[in-house]
VODRENKOL-595061 format. One record per residue: residue in one letter; x, y, z of N, C-alpha, C in turn. Coordinates in steps of 0.2 Angstrom, whole numbers, plus 5000, padded with zeros to 4 digits. Each point is the difference from the previous one (the first is absolute). Example, Ala and Ser with C-alpha at 12.3 -4.5 7.8 and 13.67 -1.06 7.14 Angstrom:
BEGIN
A506649725039499650065000500450065000/S499850054996500450065001499650055003/
***
This chain:
BEGIN
M491649995354499850074999500350034994/E500749995000500450034995499849974993/L499849945000499849964994499450034997/I499550025004499450044998500250064997/I500450045003500250074998500449994993/L500449954999500349994994499649984994/A499449965002499549984995499650064998/V499850055004499750064999500450044995/V500650025002500450044996500149974993/A500149945000500149964993499450014996/G499449995003499450014996499950074998/L500150055004500050074998500550024994/S500649975001500550014995499749984993/F499849935000499749974994499550044997/A499550035004499450034997500250074998/S500550035003500350074997500349994994/Y500449944999500449994994499549994994/A499449965002499549984995499750074997/L499850045005499750074998500550044996/W500650005002500550044996500149974993/R500049944999500049974993499450014996/Q499450005003499450024996500050074998/A500350055004500050074999500550014994/R500649965000500550014995499849974993/S499649955001499849974993499450034997/G499750055003499550034997499349975000/D500049945004499349975000499650025005/G500150065003499650035005499450034997/P499650035004499450034998500150064995/R499650014995500150054995499550055001/A500150064997499650065001499449984995/L499450025002499449994996500050034993/D500350065000500050034993500649974995/Q500349955002500549974996499949935000/P499549974996499849935000500649964996/K500149945003500449964996499749974994/Q500350014994499649984994500149925000/P499549974996500149934999500649994996/A500349945002500749984996499849994993/L500550034996499950004992500549954998/T499849954996500549944998500250014993/D500649974999500250004993499649944997/G500050004993499749944997499350024997/E499549955000499450014997499650065004/R499750044996499650055003499249995000/T499750035004499250015000499950075001/I499450024999499850075001500150025007/H500149965004500150025007500850005002/T500449984996500750005001500550044995/I499750044996500350044995500550055004/Q500650014997500550045002500250054995/P500350065003500350054995500549964995/G500050024994500449974995499749944996/D499549985003499649944996499650044994/V499849964995499650024995499349975000/V499550044999499349984999499850014993/T499849954997499750004993499250005001/H499750054997499350005000499750034993/L499649964997499850014993500550034995/G500649965000500550014995500550055002/T499950045006500550055002500449985006/D500650014999500549985006500150065004/W499849995007500150055005500549995005/L500550045001500549995005499750025007/V500149965005499850025006500550045004/E499850075001500550045002500050005008/G499449995003499950005007499449965003/V500049995006499549965003499850045007/L499350015000499850035006499649955004/S500349975005499749955004499550045005/L499449975001499550035004499849955006/D500250015006499949955005499350015004/D499549965000499450015004500149945005/D500350015005500149955005500249934998/G500550004996500249944997499749974994/R499550044997499749994993500350054996/W500449974995500450054996499750014993/S499850064998499950024993500650034998/R500149994993500650034997499850044994/L500350064999499950044994500750014997/Y500049984993500650004997500050064995/R500550044999500150054995500449974994/L499650004995500349974993500250064995/A500549994997500250054995500149974993/D499850034995500249984993500250074997/G500750015000500250074998499850055005/A499650054997499750055004499349995003/R499749944997499449985002500049975007/V499550015005500049975006499349975001/R500049945003499449975002500149975007/W499549975002500049975007499749945000/M500249955004499749945000499949985008/A499449985002499949995007499949925001/A500249985006499949935002499750005007/R499449975000499650015007500149935003/P500050005007500149935003499449964999/G500249934998499549954999499650004993/D500350054996499750004993500650004995/D500049954996500549994994499850044994/H499550045000499950044994500350075001/P500550024996500350075001499550054998/L500150065003499750064998500550044995/V499850014994500450054996499750075000/L500450045002499750075002500450064997/D499750054999500350074998499950055005/E500550045001499850065005499450044997/A499650025005499450034998500050075004/P500450054998500050065003499450045000/D499549994995499450034999499549975005/L500149955003499549975005500150025007/A499550045002500150035007499649965005/I500349975004499749965006500050045006/E499550005004500050045006500449965005/A500350045005500549975005499749945004/N499350005001499749955004499949944997/G500149994993499949944996499249985000/P499650044996499349995000499849934998/E499449985001499849934999499949994992/S499950054996499950004993500350064997/I500249994994500350064996499749994993/A500150064996499949994993500650034996/W500249974995500550024996499949994993/R500150054996499850004993499449974998/G499550025004499349984999499849935003/L500549965003499949935002500050005008/P499549965003500050005007500549945002/F500350025006500449955004499850005007/R500149945003499849995007500649975004/L500150025006500549995004500049925002/A500549974998500149925002500449995005/A500550045002500549995005500350065003/R500150005006500350065003500549975005/E500650025000500549985004500550055002/S500250005006500550045003500749974999/V500550034996500649964999500650045002/V500549975000500750035001500449994993/A500250054997500350004993500849995001/A500349964996500749995000500249994993/P500350064997500250004993500749964999/L500149974994500649974998500150024993/G500650034999500150024993499750074999/S499950024993499750064999499250004999/V499750035005499350005000499750074998/G500450054999499750064999500050055006/E500050064999500050055005499449995005/G500250025006499450005005499849945003/R500349944998499849945002500549975005/A500150035006500549985005499749955005/P500449975004499849955005499550045004/G499549965002499550035005499349984999/R499650035004499349975001499650034994/A499549964998499550034995499449965000/Q499550024997499449964999499949974993/L499849944999500049974993499249984999/W499750034995499349994998500049974993/Q499649945000499949974993499350014998/Y499850034994499450014998499949954994/V499449974999499849954995499550044996/G500150004993499550024995499749954996/G499750014995499749954995500549964997/G499949935000500449954997500750005004/A500550014996500749995004500350075002/S499650064999500250065002500250015007/R500650035002500250015007500350075001/I500050025006500350065002500349995006/L500750015001500350005006500250075002/A499950025007500250065002500450005006/L500550045000500550005006499950075003/A499850005006499950065004500650015005/W500550044998500550025004499850065005/P500450015005499850065004499850064997/A500350024994499950064997499750004994/R499849944997499750004993499749934999/V499650004995499749934998500249994993/E500349954998500149984993499749944998/A499750014993499649944998500349974993/F499949945000500249964994499449964997/A499950004994499449974997500249954994/G499649955000500249954995499549945000/E500349945000499649945000500449945003/R499649955002500249945002500149954994/V500649974999500149964994500149935002/E499949964995500149935001500849995001/P500249955004500749995002500449984993/H499749964996500349984994500250064995/F499750065001500250064996500650035002/V500349985006500650035003500549955000/E500650024997500649955001500550045004/I500449975004500550035004500649964999/L500550044999500749984998500550035006/P500349955004500450035005500650044997/G500250055003500650044998500649965003/K500650034998500649975002500150015008/P500249955003500150015007500650055002/S499950045005500550055002500649965003/T500650024999500649975003500350055005/
***
């Protein structure tokens, strides 16, 4: 009988220790509004692994990556990169499963309704909704004002040819980015110096 009690106490002690170690190591459950970003690696970059401090060259202009806005749609990650060349700012987006980046500019004159309509017109051109996702945003580096961690809606609109519009609907506002889908060979990525 004493042997059975000793075995039960030892088992409970081991289970308690294992739970305590898991809680201390940070491997426990995470809050939904704070997604774990995919691991960023040093070395060769793709449009899906760019980090702040890297340099993106597009059409002869070198752009410094100032920040990354990772957008988690239940494990499918879109990434929106804030690029700067002096005072000029552009954006580049990488969509899951697509190796063609979107090169975008902020479009403050583009008003999109908060419900993400099925079609929009901008500068006389029609665009249709191609993707609608509920995402959790996680910023890294400098991504600009008002882009804090939290929930948002991501809408992608497709126009004629390579024309694209991305819209991020935050709880209090909708912001739009307009540009085009480009061939991968038009973009070169140079890794920044690793942080020490």
